[in-house]
C-alpha positions as CSV (number, residue, x, y, z in Angstrom):
1,M,3.1,7.7,11.9
2,R,6.1,7.9,14.2
3,V,9.2,5.8,13.7
4,G,8.8,4.2,17.1
5,S,5.7,2.3,16.0
6,L,7.4,1.1,12.9
7,L,10.3,-0.3,15.0
8,L,7.8,-2.1,17.1
9,A,6.3,-3.8,14.1
10,L,9.7,-4.8,12.9
11,G,10.3,-6.5,16.3
12,L,13.3,-4.3,17.1
13,A,14.5,-3.4,20.6
14,L,12.6,-0.7,22.4
15,P,12.6,0.6,25.9
16,A,11.0,-1.8,28.3
17,T,8.0,0.4,28.9
18,L,7.2,0.4,25.1
19,E,8.1,-3.3,24.6
20,A,5.6,-4.4,27.3
21,Q,2.7,-2.6,25.5
22,S,0.6,-4.2,22.9
23,P,0.6,-2.4,19.5
24,P,-2.3,0.1,19.5
25,A,-5.2,-1.1,17.4
26,C,-6.9,1.2,15.0
27,N,-10.2,1.2,16.8
28,D,-10.9,4.9,17.1
29,S,-13.8,6.4,15.2
30,M,-11.7,8.1,12.5
31,S,-10.0,4.8,11.6
32,R,-13.3,3.1,11.3
33,Q,-14.9,5.6,8.8
34,F,-14.3,3.4,5.8
35,D,-15.6,0.2,7.4
36,F,-18.8,0.4,5.4
37,W,-16.8,-0.6,2.3
38,S,-15.4,-3.8,3.9
39,G,-16.8,-7.2,3.0
40,K,-17.6,-9.2,-0.1
41,W,-19.4,-7.5,-2.9
42,D,-21.0,-8.0,-6.3
43,V,-20.4,-4.9,-8.3
44,F,-22.7,-3.5,-11.0
45,S,-22.6,-0.9,-13.7
46,G,-26.3,-0.1,-14.1
47,D,-28.0,-3.5,-14.0
48,Q,-25.0,-5.4,-15.4
49,L,-22.7,-7.4,-13.1
50,V,-19.1,-6.3,-13.9
51,G,-17.1,-7.9,-11.2
52,H,-16.5,-8.9,-7.6
53,N,-14.7,-7.0,-4.8
54,D,-13.4,-8.4,-1.6
55,I,-12.4,-5.8,1.0
56,T,-10.7,-7.2,4.0
57,K,-9.5,-5.6,7.3
58,E,-5.9,-6.5,8.1
59,E,-3.0,-5.6,10.3
60,G,-5.1,-5.0,13.5
61,D,-7.8,-3.4,11.4
62,C,-5.4,-0.7,10.3
63,I,-5.6,-1.6,6.6
64,L,-8.5,-2.0,4.3
65,H,-7.2,-4.4,1.6
66,E,-9.1,-4.4,-1.7
67,H,-9.1,-7.4,-4.1
68,W,-10.9,-6.6,-7.3
69,A,-11.8,-9.2,-9.9
70,G,-13.5,-8.1,-13.1
71,L,-15.7,-10.5,-15.1
72,K,-13.6,-9.7,-18.2
73,G,-10.4,-10.7,-16.5
74,G,-9.1,-7.5,-15.0
75,T,-7.8,-7.6,-11.5
76,G,-6.4,-5.1,-9.0
77,Q,-5.6,-4.4,-5.4
78,S,-5.6,-1.3,-3.2
79,V,-4.5,-0.6,0.4
80,S,-6.5,2.1,2.3
81,Y,-5.6,3.5,5.7
82,Y,-6.1,6.5,8.0
83,D,-3.1,8.6,9.0
84,P,-4.0,10.2,12.4
85,G,-1.0,12.6,12.1
86,E,-2.2,14.1,8.9
87,K,-5.9,13.4,9.6
88,L,-6.2,12.0,6.0
89,W,-7.2,8.8,4.4
90,Y,-4.8,7.3,1.8
91,Q,-5.4,4.8,-0.9
92,T,-2.9,3.2,-3.2
93,W,-4.2,1.3,-6.2
94,T,-2.3,-1.0,-8.6
95,D,-3.6,-3.5,-11.2
96,G,-2.6,-6.0,-13.8
97,A,-2.7,-3.4,-16.5
98,A,0.2,-1.5,-14.8
99,T,-2.1,1.3,-13.6
100,F,-1.0,3.0,-10.4
101,R,-2.9,5.7,-8.4
102,R,-2.2,7.3,-5.0
103,F,-5.3,9.0,-3.5
104,H,-5.9,10.9,-0.4
105,G,-8.9,12.6,1.2
106,R,-11.5,12.6,3.9
107,Y,-14.8,11.2,5.0
108,E,-17.7,13.6,5.4
109,N,-21.5,13.4,5.2
110,S,-21.5,9.6,4.6
111,V,-19.1,10.0,1.6
112,M,-15.4,9.0,1.3
113,R,-13.9,11.5,-1.1
114,L,-10.4,10.9,-2.5
115,T,-8.3,12.7,-5.1
116,A,-5.1,12.0,-7.0
117,E,-3.0,13.3,-9.9
118,S,-1.2,11.5,-12.7
119,R,0.3,12.0,-16.1
120,S,-0.9,10.4,-19.4
121,P,1.6,8.5,-21.6
122,E,1.9,11.8,-23.5
123,G,2.9,13.7,-20.4
124,K,-0.4,15.6,-19.9
125,Q,-1.4,16.3,-16.3
126,R,-4.6,14.5,-15.2
127,Q,-6.7,14.9,-12.1
128,H,-8.7,12.1,-10.5
129,R,-11.4,12.1,-7.9
130,M,-13.3,9.2,-6.4
131,A,-16.3,9.1,-4.1
132,F,-17.6,6.2,-2.1
133,F,-21.2,6.8,-1.0
134,N,-22.4,5.0,2.1
135,N,-26.0,4.4,1.1
136,T,-28.7,3.9,3.6
137,D,-29.9,0.7,2.0
138,G,-26.6,-1.0,2.7
139,T,-25.2,-0.6,-0.9
140,V,-22.2,1.5,-1.8
141,R,-21.9,3.7,-4.9
142,Q,-18.4,4.3,-6.3
143,L,-18.0,7.2,-8.6
144,A,-14.6,7.8,-10.4
145,E,-14.0,10.9,-12.5
146,T,-11.1,12.4,-14.4
147,S,-10.3,16.0,-15.5
148,L,-7.8,17.1,-18.2
149,D,-8.3,20.8,-17.8
150,G,-7.3,21.4,-14.1
151,G,-10.7,20.5,-12.7
152,K,-13.0,22.6,-14.8
153,Q,-14.7,19.7,-16.5
154,W,-15.0,16.2,-15.3
155,K,-15.6,12.9,-17.2
156,T,-17.1,9.9,-15.5
157,V,-14.8,6.9,-15.7
158,V,-16.8,4.4,-13.7
159,D,-20.1,4.6,-11.8
160,L,-20.6,1.4,-9.8
161,I,-23.0,0.0,-7.3
162,Y,-21.9,-2.5,-4.7
163,R,-24.4,-5.1,-3.5
164,R,-23.8,-8.0,-1.1
165,P,-23.3,-11.2,-3.1
166,T,-26.1,-13.6,-3.8
167,L,-24.7,-15.5,-6.8
168,S,-21.1,-16.2,-7.7
169,A,-19.9,-15.6,-11.3
170,Q,-17.1,-17.1,-13.3
171,V,-14.0,-14.9,-13.6
172,T,-12.0,-15.1,-16.8
173,A,-8.3,-15.9,-16.2
174,P,-6.3,-12.7,-16.9
175,T,-3.5,-12.5,-19.5
176,G,-0.6,-10.2,-20.0
177,G,1.2,-8.4,-17.2
178,C,4.2,-6.2,-16.5
179,T,6.9,-7.9,-18.5
180,A,9.2,-5.0,-19.3
181,A,12.7,-5.1,-17.6
182,E,12.0,-2.2,-15.3
183,Y,9.1,-4.0,-13.6
184,R,11.4,-6.9,-12.8
185,Q,14.1,-4.9,-11.0
186,F,12.8,-5.7,-7.6
187,D,12.2,-9.4,-8.2
188,F,15.4,-10.3,-6.3
189,W,13.3,-9.6,-3.1
190,V,10.6,-12.1,-4.0
191,G,10.5,-15.3,-1.9
192,S,10.2,-16.5,1.7
193,W,13.0,-15.2,4.0
194,D,14.4,-15.5,7.4
195,V,15.7,-12.1,8.6
196,T,18.4,-11.4,11.2
197,T,19.9,-8.3,12.7
198,G,23.4,-8.7,14.2
199,G,23.0,-12.4,13.8
200,N,19.8,-12.6,15.9
201,P,16.4,-13.5,14.5
202,A,14.4,-10.4,13.7
203,G,11.5,-12.0,11.9
204,T,10.3,-13.5,8.6
205,N,9.2,-11.9,5.4
206,V,7.2,-13.4,2.6
207,I,7.3,-11.4,-0.7
208,T,4.9,-12.4,-3.4
209,L,4.3,-11.4,-7.0
210,E,0.7,-10.5,-7.7
211,E,-1.6,-8.7,-10.2
212,R,0.1,-10.4,-13.2
213,D,3.5,-9.6,-11.7
214,C,2.8,-5.8,-11.6
215,L,2.7,-5.8,-7.8
216,I,5.3,-7.0,-5.2
217,H,3.4,-7.6,-1.9
218,E,5.4,-7.8,1.4
219,H,4.0,-9.8,4.4
220,W,6.3,-9.1,7.4
221,T,6.1,-10.9,10.8
222,G,8.5,-9.7,13.5
223,A,10.1,-12.0,16.1
224,K,8.2,-10.1,18.8
225,G,4.8,-10.3,17.2
226,G,4.6,-7.1,15.1
227,T,3.3,-7.5,11.6
228,G,3.1,-5.3,8.5
229,Q,2.5,-5.2,4.8
230,S,3.8,-3.2,1.9
231,L,2.8,-2.8,-1.8
232,N,5.6,-2.1,-4.2
233,F,5.3,-1.2,-7.8
234,Y,7.0,0.5,-10.7
235,D,5.3,3.5,-12.2
236,S,6.2,3.8,-15.9
237,T,5.0,7.5,-16.1
238,T,7.4,8.7,-13.3
239,K,10.0,6.0,-14.0
240,Q,10.1,5.4,-10.2
241,W,9.5,2.6,-7.8
242,N,7.0,3.2,-5.0
243,Q,6.3,1.5,-1.7
244,V,3.4,2.0,0.7
245,W,3.9,0.3,4.1
246,V,1.3,-0.1,6.8
247,D,1.6,-2.2,10.0
248,N,-0.5,-3.3,12.9
249,S,0.7,-0.5,15.2
250,A,-0.8,2.1,12.8
251,G,2.6,2.9,11.4
252,S,2.9,4.0,7.8
253,L,5.5,5.0,5.2
254,R,5.3,6.2,1.7
255,L,8.6,5.9,-0.2
256,S,9.8,6.3,-3.8
257,G,13.1,5.8,-5.7
258,S,15.0,3.8,-8.2
259,F,17.1,0.7,-8.8
260,A,20.8,1.0,-9.8
261,N,24.0,-0.9,-9.3
262,D,22.2,-3.9,-7.6
263,Q,20.6,-1.6,-5.1
264,M,17.0,-0.5,-4.6
265,R,17.0,2.9,-3.0
266,L,13.7,4.4,-1.7
267,T,13.2,7.6,0.2
268,G,10.4,9.6,1.9
269,V,9.4,11.7,4.9
270,A,7.6,10.6,8.0
271,P,7.1,12.1,11.5
272,G,10.0,11.2,13.9
273,P,9.7,10.2,17.6
274,E,8.8,13.8,18.6
275,G,6.4,14.3,15.7
276,K,8.7,16.5,13.6
277,P,9.3,15.6,9.9
278,Q,12.1,13.1,9.5
279,Q,13.8,11.9,6.3
280,Q,13.6,8.2,5.6
281,R,16.0,6.1,3.5
282,I,15.8,2.4,2.9
283,I,18.3,0.5,0.7
284,W,18.0,-3.2,-0.4
285,Y,21.4,-4.6,-1.5
286,K,21.3,-7.5,-3.9
287,N,24.2,-9.6,-2.7
288,P,26.1,-12.0,-5.0
289,D,25.6,-14.9,-2.6
290,G,21.8,-14.7,-2.9
291,T,21.2,-12.9,0.4
292,I,19.8,-9.4,0.7
293,R,20.9,-6.7,3.1
294,Q,18.2,-4.1,4.0
295,V,19.3,-0.9,5.7
296,W,16.8,1.7,7.0
297,E,18.2,5.1,8.1
298,T,16.6,8.3,9.4
299,S,17.8,11.9,9.4
300,D,16.6,15.2,10.8
301,D,18.7,17.3,8.5
302,G,19.6,15.2,5.5
303,Q,23.3,15.2,6.4
304,S,23.7,12.9,9.4
305,W,21.9,9.6,9.3
306,T,21.0,7.2,12.1
307,V,20.5,3.5,11.3
308,A,17.1,2.3,12.4
309,F,17.3,-1.2,11.0
310,D,20.1,-3.3,9.4
311,G,19.0,-6.8,8.5
312,V,20.1,-9.7,6.4
313,Y,17.7,-11.9,4.4
314,R,18.4,-15.6,3.8
315,K,16.0,-17.8,1.8
316,K,14.1,-20.4,3.8
């Protein structure tokens, strides 16, 4: 999604013609393809109830936000969204067991099909595929499979049926979490913040720890009404931090990077104002006085950089 829409969500200055427009809602048919999954569900493996899933539409219906709660205590969240520039669906999953997956795919013939890759703790390449079947009886089937041989053979990981809830069940309180030092590197960002640019109010940001402290969840509200959310997590297999941002103007960013010298540096690529690929770089500076400086820069060539946002966070 173009940088202009992201600036709008951040509440930054834009030309008057853009500023007067409301952020475009994600109400086209492509952005609504996954709506069959939204709502509250009881989830079964065979005839056995295994958990509950609450899928909410957020950020002007641009995000499908999953909140999974297993009966044995496991929890997890995902953010799913449609990228109109790439004409692909994306889903990022993270849970309290420090599992992270980044899927992408398409909806065809009443099935949302998503794929991803990962590495095992031993470094072996793994392929993942997930299918959500939009059944005619109003249920949803979720089939997840994994391959260790490049896609020749597939092993079923989960085969679930979603039904609208009739009875609530007790969920066991989870234990454990992401306690290693690497998972705690971005904790300095956690809290409720007032954000200014050039001394002027830019918005507020509430950063929460979720999923047994494995997920850092950002909730941004711009001074001019734009909103957005990001999921931030450390992937122990790649040794990198990852961020997925989606806002109510259909803007999205996918970034990755690392923490060093009291700075979190994340980079990625997104379409610029004219639709051409543009490099993105965001740095969060952990200041000694407890404030945070966030600088977002863009570049067409990787050599010269333009500041898109330079804000200071102060605790409420």
